[in-house]
C-alpha positions in Angstrom: 15.6 -41.0 -50.7 14.5 -38.0 -51.4 11.0 -37.0 -51.9 9.4 -36.4 -55.0 9.2 -33.2 -56.3 6.1 -31.2 -55.8 5.1 -27.6 -56.9 5.0 -24.6 -54.9 1.3 -23.8 -55.9 0.7 -27.5 -55.1 2.7 -27.5 -51.7 1.0 -24.0 -51.1 -2.5 -25.3 -50.8 -1.9 -28.7 -49.5 -0.2 -26.6 -46.7 -3.4 -24.1 -46.1 -5.5 -27.2 -46.1 -4.0 -29.1 -43.8 -3.5 -26.2 -41.0 -7.4 -25.4 -41.6 -8.3 -28.9 -41.2 -6.3 -29.3 -38.0 -7.8 -25.9 -36.8 -10.9 -26.9 -38.0 -11.0 -30.1 -36.2 -10.1 -28.3 -32.6 -13.0 -25.9 -32.9 -15.3 -28.5 -33.1 -13.9 -31.0 -30.4 -14.7 -30.8 -26.9 -12.3 -28.1 -25.0 -9.9 -31.0 -23.1 -5.8 -31.0 -22.4 -5.2 -34.2 -24.7 -7.0 -32.1 -28.2 -4.8 -29.6 -27.3 -2.1 -31.2 -27.2 -3.1 -33.4 -30.7 -3.3 -30.3 -32.2 -0.1 -28.9 -31.1 1.9 -31.6 -32.0 0.3 -32.8 -35.3 0.5 -28.8 -36.3 4.2 -29.0 -35.6 4.3 -32.2 -37.6 2.7 -30.4 -40.7 5.2 -27.8 -40.7 7.7 -30.6 -40.4 6.8 -32.5 -43.1 6.6 -29.2 -45.5 9.7 -27.6 -44.7 11.7 -31.4 -45.3 10.3 -31.2 -48.7 11.4 -27.2 -49.3 14.6 -28.2 -48.1 15.3 -31.5 -50.5 13.8 -29.4 -53.4 16.2 -26.5 -52.5 19.3 -28.1 -53.3 21.1 -27.1 -50.3 24.3 -28.7 -49.2 24.5 -32.5 -47.8 26.6 -31.4 -44.8 24.5 -28.5 -44.1 21.3 -28.8 -41.5 18.1 -27.9 -41.1 17.1 -27.4 -37.1 14.0 -26.5 -35.1 14.8 -24.4 -32.7 12.6 -22.0 -29.7 9.0 -22.8 -28.9 8.8 -25.3 -32.2 11.8 -27.1 -31.2 9.9 -28.6 -28.4 7.6 -30.2 -31.2 4.8 -28.3 -30.3 3.4 -25.0 -32.0 0.1 -23.1 -31.4 -2.2 -22.4 -33.9 -0.5 -19.0 -34.7 3.3 -19.1 -33.2 6.2 -18.6 -34.5 8.3 -21.2 -36.7 12.0 -20.2 -35.5 14.4 -22.4 -37.6 18.1 -22.5 -37.8 19.9 -22.9 -41.2 23.4 -24.5 -39.4 26.5 -24.9 -41.6 29.5 -26.4 -41.3 32.7 -24.4 -40.4 34.3 -23.1 -43.9 31.5 -24.1 -45.9 30.6 -20.5 -47.2 34.5 -20.1 -48.2 34.5 -23.1 -50.9 30.9 -22.8 -52.1 29.5 -19.2 -51.8 28.1 -18.1 -55.4 25.3 -22.1 -55.1 25.3 -21.6 -51.1 24.0 -18.4 -51.2 21.7 -19.3 -53.9 20.4 -22.7 -52.2 19.8 -20.7 -48.9 17.4 -18.1 -50.5 15.4 -20.2 -52.7 14.4 -22.6 -49.5 13.6 -19.2 -47.5 11.7 -17.7 -50.3 10.0 -21.0 -50.8 9.2 -21.2 -47.2 7.3 -17.5 -47.3 5.3 -18.7 -50.8 4.7 -21.4 -49.3 2.8 -19.7 -46.5 5.4 -20.6 -43.9 6.2 -17.2 -42.0 9.5 -18.2 -40.8 11.9 -16.6 -38.7 15.4 -17.8 -39.8 19.1 -17.4 -39.2 21.8 -19.0 -41.2 24.9 -20.0 -38.8 28.0 -22.0 -39.1 28.2 -24.1 -36.1 30.8 -22.1 -34.6 29.0 -18.9 -34.8 26.4 -20.0 -33.1 28.3 -21.1 -30.0 30.3 -17.8 -30.0 27.3 -15.7 -30.6 25.2 -17.9 -27.9 28.2 -17.3 -25.4 27.2 -14.0 -24.4 23.6 -14.2 -25.0 21.1 -15.9 -23.6 18.2 -15.3 -25.4 20.0 -17.3 -28.3 21.2 -19.5 -25.6 17.4 -20.3 -24.9 16.7 -20.8 -28.5 19.0 -23.2 -29.3 18.4 -24.9 -25.8 15.3 -26.6 -27.5 17.1 -27.4 -30.7 15.7 -30.4 -33.1 16.4 -31.9 -35.9 14.2 -31.5 -39.2 16.5 -32.3 -42.3 20.1 -32.6 -43.4 23.1 -33.5 -41.7 22.7 -35.5 -38.5 26.0 -35.5 -37.5 26.4 -32.0 -37.7 23.5 -31.7 -35.7 24.5 -34.1 -32.6 27.9 -32.4 -32.7 26.3 -28.7 -32.4 24.1 -30.2 -29.3 27.4 -31.8 -28.1 29.4 -28.8 -27.8 26.8 -26.7 -27.2 25.9 -27.8 -23.6 29.3 -28.5 -22.8 30.2 -24.7 -23.7 26.3 -23.5 -21.3 27.4 -22.3 -17.9 24.7 -23.4 -15.9 25.3 -21.2 -13.4 25.5 -18.2 -15.1 22.3 -19.5 -17.3 20.2 -19.7 -13.9 21.3 -16.2 -12.7 20.5 -14.4 -16.5 16.9 -16.4 -16.3 16.0 -15.3 -13.1 16.8 -11.6 -13.5 14.8 -12.1 -16.8 11.7 -13.6 -15.0 11.8 -11.1 -12.2 12.0 -8.2 -14.8 9.1 -9.9 -16.7 6.9 -9.7 -13.5 7.6 -6.6 -12.9 6.6 -5.8 -16.2 3.1 -7.0 -15.4 3.1 -5.5 -12.2 4.0 -8.6 -10.3 0.6 -10.3 -10.2 -0.7 -13.0 -12.5 -4.4 -11.1 -11.6 -4.8 -8.5 -13.6 -8.5 -8.3 -15.5 -6.4 -8.5 -19.2 -3.8 -11.3 -18.3 -1.3 -12.6 -20.8 -1.8 -16.0 -20.2 2.1 -16.4 -21.8 4.2 -13.7 -20.1 2.5 -13.0 -17.1 3.0 -14.4 -13.7 1.5 -17.5 -13.1 1.6 -18.0 -17.0 3.1 -20.4 -19.6 6.5 -18.9 -19.4 7.1 -19.3 -16.2 7.0 -23.2 -16.6 9.3 -22.7 -19.2 11.9 -21.1 -17.7 12.0 -23.9 -15.1 12.1 -26.4 -17.8 15.2 -24.6 -19.5 17.1 -24.2 -16.0 16.7 -27.8 -16.0 17.4 -28.3 -19.1 20.8 -26.3 -19.3 22.0 -28.2 -15.8 21.0 -31.3 -17.4 18.5 -32.4 -15.0 15.6 -33.1 -17.0 13.3 -32.0 -19.9 9.9 -33.4 -18.7 8.2 -32.4 -15.0 8.0 -36.4 -14.1 11.9 -36.3 -14.6 12.4 -33.4 -12.6 10.6 -35.6 -10.0 12.7 -38.2 -10.3 15.6 -36.4 -9.6 13.8 -35.2 -6.3 13.6 -31.5 -7.7 9.6 -32.0 -7.0 7.6 -34.3 -6.2 5.4 -36.8 -7.8 2.2 -34.8 -6.5 3.7 -31.3 -7.5 4.4 -32.8 -11.2 1.0 -34.0 -11.2 -0.1 -30.6 -10.5 2.4 -28.3 -13.3 1.3 -30.7 -15.5 -2.1 -30.3 -15.0 -2.3 -26.4 -14.7 0.3 -26.5 -18.2 -2.7 -28.1 -19.7 -5.0 -25.7 -19.0 -3.0 -22.6 -20.2 -1.9 -24.3 -23.2 -5.7 -25.3 -23.7 -6.7 -21.3 -23.3 -3.6 -20.3 -25.5 -4.9 -22.4 -28.3 -8.4 -21.4 -28.3 -7.6 -17.8 -27.4 -5.4 -18.2 -31.0 -7.9 -19.5 -32.6 -10.7 -17.3 -32.0 -8.6 -13.8 -32.4 -7.4 -15.5 -35.9 -4.3 -14.4 -35.2 -0.9 -14.4 -32.5 -2.8 -13.1 -29.2 -1.9 -14.0 -26.1 -3.1 -11.8 -24.1 -7.1 -12.4 -22.5 -8.2 -9.0 -23.6 -11.7 -8.6 -23.0 -13.4 -8.3 -26.4 -12.1 -12.0 -26.7 -12.9 -13.4 -23.5 -16.8 -13.9 -24.0 -15.8 -15.5 -27.3 -13.1 -18.0 -25.3 -15.4 -18.9 -22.5 -18.1 -19.8 -24.8 -15.6 -21.9 -26.8 -15.1 -23.7 -23.1 -18.9 -24.2 -23.0 -19.3 -21.9 -20.2 -22.7 -20.2 -20.2 -23.6 -16.9 -18.3 -25.7 -17.3 -15.3 -27.5 -14.9 -13.4 -24.9 -12.6 -11.3 -22.1 -14.0 -13.3 -20.6 -13.9 -16.7 -18.9 -16.4 -18.9 -16.1 -14.8 -19.0 -16.1 -14.6 -15.2 -16.2 -18.2 -15.2 -13.4 -19.3 -17.5 -10.9 -16.3 -15.9 -11.6 -17.4 -12.3 -10.2 -21.0 -13.8 -7.3 -19.5 -15.4 -6.7 -17.4 -12.3 -6.8 -20.3 -9.8 -4.3 -22.0 -12.6 -1.8 -19.4 -12.7 -1.8 -18.8 -8.9 -1.0 -22.7 -8.7 1.5 -21.9 -11.5 3.0 -19.3 -9.2 3.5 -21.2 -5.9 4.8 -24.2 -7.5 7.5 -22.2 -9.3 8.4 -20.7 -6.6 9.1 -23.9 -4.9 10.7 -25.6 -7.9 13.2 -22.4 -9.0 14.4 -22.4 -4.4 15.1 -26.3 -5.5 16.4 -25.6 -8.7 18.8 -22.9 -7.3 20.3 -24.8 -4.5 20.7 -27.9 -6.7 23.0 -25.9 -9.2 24.7 -23.3 -6.7 24.9 -25.5 -4.0 23.4 -26.3 -1.4 23.3 -23.4 2.1 23.7 -25.9 5.0 26.0 -23.7 7.1 23.5 -20.7 6.7 20.9 -22.7 9.0 19.9 -21.0 12.1 17.4 -22.1 14.7 14.7 -19.3 15.5 12.4 -21.9 17.7 11.6 -25.7 17.6 9.5 -25.5 14.6 11.4 -23.0 11.9 15.0 -22.5 11.1 16.2 -19.2 9.0 17.7 -20.7 6.4 20.0 -18.1 4.5 17.4 -15.4 4.9 14.6 -17.4 4.0 12.2 -18.8 6.9 12.2 -22.9 6.5 10.2 -25.8 8.9 12.4 -27.8 10.7 10.5 -30.6 9.7 8.4 -31.5 6.4 5.5 -32.9 8.7 5.9 -29.9 11.3 2.4 -28.8 10.3 0.5 -32.3 10.3 2.1 -32.8 13.7 0.7 -29.3 15.0 -1.6 -27.3 12.6 -1.2 -24.1 14.4 1.9 -24.1 13.2 0.4 -23.0 9.8 -0.9 -19.2 10.9 2.7 -19.4 13.3 4.6 -19.1 10.0 3.1 -16.0 9.0 3.7 -14.8 12.6 7.6 -15.7 12.8 7.9 -14.0 9.0 6.6 -10.3 10.7 8.9 -11.2 14.2 12.6 -12.5 12.4 14.4 -9.7 11.0 16.3 -10.7 8.1 13.7 -13.3 7.0 12.9 -12.0 3.2 10.6 -15.4 2.1 9.6 -18.8 2.7 11.7 -21.1 1.4 10.9 -23.9 -1.3 10.4 -26.8 1.7 8.0 -24.2 3.3 6.0 -23.5 0.3 5.6 -27.1 -0.3 4.6 -27.6 3.5 1.9 -25.1 3.4 1.3 -26.6 0.2 0.5 -29.7 1.0 -1.2 -28.9 4.6 -3.7 -27.1 2.7 -6.6 -30.1 4.0 -5.8 -29.4 7.2 -6.9 -25.7 7.3 -10.6 -27.1 7.5 -13.9 -25.7 9.5 -12.4 -27.3 12.9 -8.8 -25.4 12.2 -10.8 -22.1 11.5 -13.0 -22.5 14.4 -9.8 -23.0 16.7 -9.3 -20.0 19.7 -6.0 -20.5 19.7 -5.6 -20.1 15.5 -8.0 -17.0 16.0 -6.0 -15.4 18.5 -2.5 -16.1 16.4 -4.4 -14.3 13.1 -5.2 -11.3 15.4 -1.6 -11.3 17.1 -0.4 -11.3 13.1 -2.9 -8.3 12.7 -1.5 -6.5 15.5 2.1 -7.1 14.7 3.6 -3.5 14.2 5.3 -4.5 10.4 5.2 -6.9 7.9 1.1 -7.1 6.9 1.6 -5.8 3.5 3.8 -8.7 2.9 2.5 -11.2 4.9 -1.1 -11.3 4.0 0.1 -11.4 0.3 2.2 -14.4 1.3 -0.8 -15.8 2.8 -2.8 -15.5 -0.3 -0.2 -16.8 -2.6 0.1 -19.9 -0.7 -3.9 -20.3 0.1 -4.1 -19.9 3.6 -5.8 -16.9 3.6 -8.6 -18.1 1.5 -8.8 -21.1 4.0 -9.1 -19.7 7.0 -11.1 -16.9 6.1 -13.6 -18.9 3.7 -15.4 -15.9 3.2 -12.1 -14.9 1.1 -11.6 -17.6 -0.8 -15.0 -16.3 -2.9 -13.7 -13.7 -4.3 -10.1 -15.0 -5.2 -10.1 -14.4 -8.4 -13.2 -12.1 -8.9 -13.1 -9.8 -11.7 -15.0 -6.7 -11.5 -16.4 -5.4 -14.3 -17.1 -1.6 -13.1 -15.1 -0.2 -15.7 -13.6 1.4 -12.3 -11.3 -1.5 -10.6 -8.0 -3.0 -12.8 -7.7 -5.4 -10.2 -9.6 -8.6 -9.2 -11.4 -8.2 -6.0 -8.8 -10.0 -3.8 -6.0 -8.0 -5.1 -8.0 -5.0 -4.9 -8.7 -5.7 -0.8 -5.0 -6.2 -0.7 -3.8 -3.2 -2.5 -6.1 -1.4 -0.1 -4.3 -2.8 2.9 -0.8 -1.8 1.5 -2.0 1.4 1.2 -3.5 1.7 4.4 -0.3 0.1 5.5 1.2 3.2 4.2 -0.2 5.7 6.4 1.6 3.8 9.3 5.3 3.8 7.6 7.3 6.9 8.2 9.3 6.3 5.3 6.0 7.1 2.9 4.6 10.2 5.1 6.1 12.3 1.8 2.9 10.5 -0.3 0.0 11.7 1.7 1.3 13.8 4.5 -2.0 14.9 5.8 -3.1 10.5 6.3 -0.1 10.0 8.0 -0.3 12.9 10.2 -4.0 11.1 11.3 -2.7 7.5 11.2 -0.3 8.5 13.7 -3.1 9.2 16.2 -5.1 6.4 15.2 -5.1 4.1 18.4 -5.7 0.1 16.4 -4.3 -0.2 13.2 -5.5 -3.2 13.2 -9.0 -2.2 12.7 -8.4 -0.3 9.7 -6.5 -3.8 8.3 -9.7 -5.7 9.2 -11.7 -3.2 7.3 -9.9 -3.0 4.3 -10.1 -6.9 4.1 -14.0 -7.1 4.4 -14.8 -3.9 2.5 -15.4 -5.6 -0.5 -15.5 -8.7 0.5 -19.2 -9.6 -0.8 -18.9 -8.4 -3.5 -20.7 -10.8 -6.6 -22.9 -12.0 -4.4 -26.0 -9.9 -5.3 -27.6 -7.2 -3.1 -25.7 -3.9 -1.8 -22.3 -5.3 -1.2 -21.5 -3.3 1.7 -24.1 -4.1 3.8 -23.4 -8.2 3.2 -20.1 -7.4 4.1 -21.0 -5.3 7.3 -22.8 -9.0 8.9 -19.2 -10.6 7.7 -17.1 -8.4 9.8 -19.7 -8.3 12.5 -19.7 -12.3 12.6 -15.6 -12.2 12.3 -15.5 -9.5 15.2 -17.6 -11.2 17.1 -15.6 -14.8 16.8 -12.1 -12.9 17.4 -13.1 -11.5 20.8 -12.9 -7.5 19.8 -14.1 -5.5 22.0 -17.9 -3.8 21.5 -16.8 -0.7 20.4 -14.1 -1.8 17.9 -16.8 -4.2 16.7 -18.9 -1.1 16.1 -16.1 0.6 14.3 -15.2 -1.9 11.9 -18.8 -2.8 11.0 -19.2 1.0 10.5 -16.4 1.4 8.0 -17.5 -1.6 5.5 -21.0 -0.6 5.8 -20.5 2.8 4.5 -17.4 3.0 2.8 -18.6 4.4 -0.3 -20.3 7.2 1.7 -17.3 10.1 2.4 -16.7 9.4 -1.5 -20.2 9.9 -2.5 -20.9 12.8 -0.4 -17.3 14.7 -1.1 -18.0 14.0 -5.3 -21.6 14.3 -5.5 -23.1 16.9 -2.8 -22.4 20.6 -2.3 -20.0 20.6 0.5 -21.2 24.5 1.0 -24.3 23.3 2.4 -24.5 23.5 6.1 -27.2 20.7 5.9 -25.2 18.3 3.9 -22.3 18.9 6.7 -24.3 18.1 9.4 -26.4 15.2 8.4 -22.7 13.5 7.6 -21.3 14.8 10.5 -24.4 12.8 12.4 -23.8 10.0 10.1 -19.6 9.0 11.6 -21.2 10.9 14.8 -17.2 11.0 16.2 -13.5 11.9 15.1 -12.6 8.4 15.5 -15.1 6.9 13.3 -14.4 10.2 10.8 -10.5 9.4 10.8 -10.6 5.8 10.2 -13.3 6.4 7.6 -11.5 9.0 5.7 -8.3 6.9 5.9 -10.0 3.3 4.6 -11.7 6.0 1.7 -8.4 7.4 0.4 -6.6 4.0 0.3 -9.7 2.4 -1.5 -10.0 5.1 -4.1 -5.7 5.0 -4.5 -6.6 0.9 -4.8 -8.7 0.6 -7.7 -6.8 2.0 -10.4 -4.2 4.5 -11.0 -6.2 6.6 -13.3 -8.7 7.2 -10.6 -6.7 9.2 -8.2 -5.9 13.2 -8.7 -5.5 16.3 -6.5 -8.5 17.7 -7.2 -10.3 14.6 -5.5 -8.0 14.9 -2.8 -8.9 17.8 -1.7 -12.8 17.4 -1.8 -12.0 14.8 0.3 -9.6 16.0 2.6 -12.4 19.4 2.5 -14.9 17.0 3.7 -13.4 15.9 6.6 -12.0 18.9 8.0 -16.0 20.4 7.7 -17.0 17.5 9.4 -14.3 17.7 11.9 -14.9 21.2 13.2 -19.1 19.9 13.0 -18.3 17.7 15.3 -16.5 19.7 17.8 -19.4 21.4 18.5 -19.0 24.2 16.0 -22.3 24.1 14.3 -21.5 25.4 10.6 -22.2 28.9 10.3 -22.1 30.1 6.6 -22.4 33.8 7.9 -19.2 33.4 9.9 -17.5 31.3 7.7 -17.8 33.9 4.9 -16.6 36.8 6.7 -14.1 34.8 7.6 -12.9 33.8 4.0 -13.6 37.6 3.2 -11.1 38.7 5.3 -8.4 36.3 4.7 -8.8 37.5 0.8 -8.3 40.8 2.1 -4.9 39.8 3.7 -3.8 38.1 1.0 -5.1 41.3 -2.0 -2.7 43.6 0.6 0.0 41.6 0.6 -0.1 41.5 -3.0 0.0 45.3 -2.9 -3.6 45.7 -3.6 -5.1 48.8 -2.0 -7.8 48.5 0.4 -11.1 48.1 -1.0 -10.1 46.4 -4.5 -12.5 43.5 -4.3 -15.3 45.5 -3.7 -16.5 46.4 -7.2 -16.4 42.4 -7.5 -18.1 41.1 -4.4 -20.4 43.6 -4.3 -22.1 41.8 -7.2 -22.5 38.6 -6.2 -24.8 36.5 -4.1 -23.8 34.5 -0.7 -23.0 31.3 -2.6 -20.5 32.1 -4.1 -18.4 32.8 -1.5 -19.8 29.7 0.1 -18.1 27.6 -2.8 -14.9 29.4 -3.0 -12.1 29.5 -0.3 -9.8 32.8 0.4 -7.3 31.8 -1.9 -10.3 31.9 -4.9 -11.8 35.0 -3.6 -8.3 37.4 -3.7 -7.8 36.1 -7.1 -10.3 36.1 -8.2 -10.9 40.2 -7.0 -7.6 40.9 -8.4 -8.2 39.5 -11.8 -11.1 41.2 -12.3 -11.6 44.2 -10.1 -11.1 46.7 -13.5 -13.1 44.7 -15.4 -16.3 44.0 -13.8 -18.3 45.9 -16.0 -16.3 44.9 -19.1 -18.0 44.3 -22.6 -15.2 42.0 -23.4 -14.9 38.6 -21.9 -12.3 37.9 -19.5 -10.2 34.5 -19.1 -7.2 34.0 -16.6 -5.9 30.8 -15.7 -3.5 29.5 -13.5 -1.5 26.2 -12.0 -3.7 24.7 -10.3 -3.0 24.9 -6.3 -4.4 21.4 -5.5 -1.9 19.9 -7.9 -1.8 19.1 -11.4 -3.5 21.0 -14.0 -4.9 24.3 -14.4 -7.6 26.7 -12.7 -9.5 28.8 -15.4 -11.7 31.9 -14.4 -13.8 32.9 -17.0 -15.9 36.3 -16.4 -18.2 37.3 -19.4 -21.8 38.6 -20.1 -24.1 36.0 -19.7 -25.9 33.9 -22.2 -28.0 31.1 -22.7 -25.2 28.9 -24.4 -22.3 29.4 -22.2 -21.9 26.9 -20.5 -21.6 25.0 -23.4 -19.5 27.2 -25.3 -16.7 26.9 -22.1 -17.4 22.7 -22.5 -17.0 22.7 -26.2 -13.9 24.9 -26.0 -12.6 22.4 -23.4 -13.2 19.6 -25.3 -12.0 20.7 -28.6 -8.5 21.4 -26.5 -7.8 17.6 -25.4 -9.0 19.2 -21.4 -10.8 17.2 -18.8 -12.8 19.1 -16.3 -12.4 17.9 -12.8 -14.7 20.6 -11.4 -17.2 23.5 -12.4 -18.3 26.1 -10.4 -20.3 28.3 -12.0 -22.2 31.8 -10.8 -24.5 34.7 -12.0 -23.9 38.4 -10.9 -26.1 40.8 -9.8 -25.7 43.2 -12.6 -25.4 40.0 -15.1 -22.1 38.5 -15.8 -21.2 34.8 -15.6 -18.4 34.1 -13.0 -17.2 30.6 -13.9 -14.1 28.7 -12.6 -12.9 25.3 -14.1 -10.4 22.8 -12.9 -9.0 21.4 -16.1 -6.5 18.6 -17.0 -4.8 18.8 -20.4 -4.7 15.1 -21.5 -1.8 15.1 -24.0 -0.7 18.6 -24.7 3.1 18.2 -24.1 3.8 21.9 -22.5 5.0 24.0 -19.6 1.8 25.3 -17.3 3.2 29.0 -18.2 2.8 28.1 -21.5 -0.6 26.3 -21.4 -2.3 29.3 -19.2 -1.1 31.8 -21.8 -2.8 29.5 -24.6 -5.9 28.7 -22.6 -6.3 32.6 -22.1 -5.8 33.6 -25.8 -7.7 31.1 -27.3 -10.8 30.7 -25.6 -11.5 34.2 -25.4 -11.1 34.7 -28.7 -13.9 31.8 -29.3 -16.2 33.3 -26.5 -15.5 36.5 -29.0 -16.4 34.9 -32.4 -20.1 33.6 -31.2 -19.9 30.5 -34.0 -22.5 28.4 -33.7 -22.1 25.6 -31.0 -20.5 22.4 -33.5 -21.4 19.1 -32.9 -19.7 17.2 -30.0 -16.7 14.8 -30.6 -17.1 11.3 -30.8 -14.2 9.9 -29.9 -12.7 6.8 -30.2 -13.7 3.7 -28.0 -11.3 1.9 -25.6 -11.7 -2.2 -25.8 -13.0 -2.4 -22.6 -15.5 0.2 -22.8 -16.7 -1.6 -25.8 -16.9 -5.2 -24.3 -17.9 -4.0 -20.6 -20.3 -0.8 -21.1 -21.7 1.3 -18.7 -25.4 1.6 -18.8 -26.3 5.7 -19.1 -28.4 7.0 -16.5 -30.2 9.9 -16.3 -32.1 11.4 -13.2 -34.1 15.0 -13.0 -35.7 15.8 -9.6 -36.6 18.6 -7.5 -33.9 19.6 -4.7 -35.3 19.5 -1.0 -36.1 23.6 -1.2 -37.6 23.3 -4.4 -35.8 25.9 -5.9 -33.7 24.1 -8.5 -33.6 20.8 -9.9 -30.9 17.9 -9.3 -29.7 17.1 -12.8 -27.8 13.1 -12.1 -25.7 11.4 -14.8 -24.0 8.2 -15.2 -22.3 6.6 -18.6 -19.1 5.6 -19.7 -16.7 8.3 -20.2 -15.2 9.3 -23.3 -14.2 12.6 -25.3 -17.2 15.5 -25.2 -19.1 14.1 -23.0 -19.7 16.8 -20.9 -19.9 19.1 -23.7 -22.6 16.7 -25.2 -24.7 17.5 -21.8 -24.2 21.1 -21.7 -25.5 21.8 -25.3 -28.7 19.9 -24.5 -29.4 22.3 -21.3 -28.6 25.3 -23.7 -31.0 24.5 -26.2 -33.8 24.0 -23.8 -32.4 27.4 -22.1 -31.7 25.9 -18.9 -29.5 27.9 -15.9 -26.5 25.6 -14.7 -25.6 26.8 -10.8 -23.1 24.2 -9.7 -21.7 21.0 -11.6 -19.7 18.1 -9.8 -17.7 16.0 -12.2 -16.8 12.9 -11.2 -14.7 10.3 -13.1 -14.5 6.8 -11.6 -12.0 5.0 -14.2 -13.8 4.9 -17.5 -17.6 5.7 -15.6 -18.3 9.6 -15.0 -21.3 10.5 -12.3 -21.6 14.0 -12.9 -24.5 16.3 -10.8 -25.7 19.4 -11.5 -28.1 22.2 -9.8 -29.9 23.8 -12.5 -33.1 25.5 -12.8 -35.2 27.1 -15.8 -38.7 27.3 -17.1 -38.9 24.3 -19.0 -38.2 22.4 -16.0 -41.7 23.0 -14.6 -43.2 21.2 -17.7 -43.5 17.7 -17.6 -43.4 16.8 -21.6 -40.5 19.1 -21.5 -39.0 17.4 -18.3 -39.2 14.2 -20.5 -38.0 15.3 -23.5 -34.5 17.1 -22.0 -34.0 13.4 -20.2 -34.2 11.4 -23.3 -32.5 14.2 -25.0 -29.8 13.7 -22.6 -29.9 10.2 -22.7 -28.9 9.9 -26.2 -26.5 12.3 -26.0 -24.5 10.4 -23.2 -24.8 7.2 -25.0 -22.1 5.2 -26.5 -22.4 5.2 -30.4 -23.6 1.9 -31.5 
């Protein structure tokens, strides 16, 4: 019997009010898996009823059918998910009644949209469905979860029967496996991104759906209990899968509800609201969002582990077993077609030492590419064995050190140990930072993933195939006697993050205990502890202090004491910076670190920094370069005679030669001179500016670079005895699509015009802020204090990076007549920490000092 006719306006109101009521009830309910499941089923039934009413009123042919497909076909709907439907027609229907059929279809689809149902619809005959699905895994997947809604049931049953008969389970498995790998690669193979997609990221809901799709395609079951009944997973694993799936569904429902749209990414500006909807509140040292995200990461990690187990079991069941590929390795382990397999399911219960031996055998056996499902399951079930007694066992400690000391395999082994929870249970202190976020606008990984990335970077220094990446690091690593000490330092350098206090000092305490318990020699213990305690120092000195100052080098050399400590700290520092974010490293930063290394090494060799001798050497090298460029002897004299010793201390021989060649005929020029060339240290340009000195010159230069879309990496500022400014900038173009030659020509022309026109200084740009910066702003800090010799002032500025920031600082300095002697620009992700050496009469008055500091704080503050 057909339902009574209902006006579209009334149906629209009923649909919208019904959905709003369901969402409001869910929003008010205590967050629980049951509440999320109830919401999704009731939303699906609410949509079912609306579609069935519209179908009945559209005058559709009696032998046609309406079918729910895709996620909607499962009978569950997230608050703002797609509603995908198939309008299934019997073969030949279109030929018999094309006009009335077309009108009915259009009326139905239009009515759906008018009612507020944003459907995704397809119209196919049964034969078209089968033909199109044959070559398209996306269509196969959507149709696999089809569900009858209205119309001819026999047609739908026939379609389901013929579709399953035509589906090739082996080909479907292969296609979905490749699709999953491609998706994981898109998300960098990690569930630990700081803004994960709870549906698509590794360890997300899609990984669970893929398993069910493959099982359904092979007719092995549609639910976790059914897969357990078929022996593909254990009852315990079935419960774990269900529990973690429920949590991910609950998070996704809350995310949709709070965003008010389909949003599957746990983006920064939604994390706090979602966390608060779960009842999390901020506590000392931990945000509410961090508590939610840690829970998410642990669930995603469990899903990733169980996905590996079940995927391998499905492959074996569908493709056939590989018993003929078994090769015994020892009494506890087998090689099963390239996968490491335990000889028996209870091997770890009988001998817990075999847990760590698993990873040693993995390292030592050529051809092993992973752990089998049986091994993964055995490790998953052996977690309770890894208790305090296990951690104190001398044999286990020796085994762990053997893993570190192997000639290869550390990167893969420690990732595997983390994925299987072995690393966090053996190193209990590591467990505390698994899934811990870092809201410092610098790191893009959770703490545990950053640590493993740093370990990977260090390991690559020792692998010949990667020498081309960092030749100098590889050269140093080849001469380093004990790589395992660097691996230990990498594991512990950030191990104390999130505890409050100085994580370097706390980490040094932890690694000291580890080294003592694991029997390291005294000298090795001291080195590793030094590395963890000082892992930020080399970077800080290189990027914030004046490397041309002999006292800076002497003091740093006294800290590191010898070449072994210096080399180890340099390698750890490069690996650490590279492991924070792809945006943080650049060639200029690499040059600063290498310069500090070489200067300190010379000081450690007994050659105390002798500035006069160093400058004379540089001058001689520069003269030789000028001669090679066919410049006459004495070409450099007109410029060099006007410059103080600080100029020669802050530029290398190549720069001295370039400046002399570019300016020898323009030393007394009234017009500004601008020269640009590709940077000799990597990406970007090196720009030379020579002009009559004036109060706001540096601000004008920064204003030009800001407006032209350049980021300033470094600035060296000098004033000649004849009253000219000689400034050198390292810049990179953020968006300009030009080659270096065209870019250099553009800068030379445009910047000279800007300096000639002498227009008033424009207001600083206020560029758009990223979501991450809005969610986790870095507090602006300004410090102005005399240097140790009381001859100049050190200005330190820490703030969230944005367009026009350096220009805004320079503009304030110009307005107060403050001269800039040196600028050290340090960009750390979305944060800057810049240091300037300045002087000027205004700095001698306390009242003006405070005014300048306040104006600088206003200039670098984020727009409200």
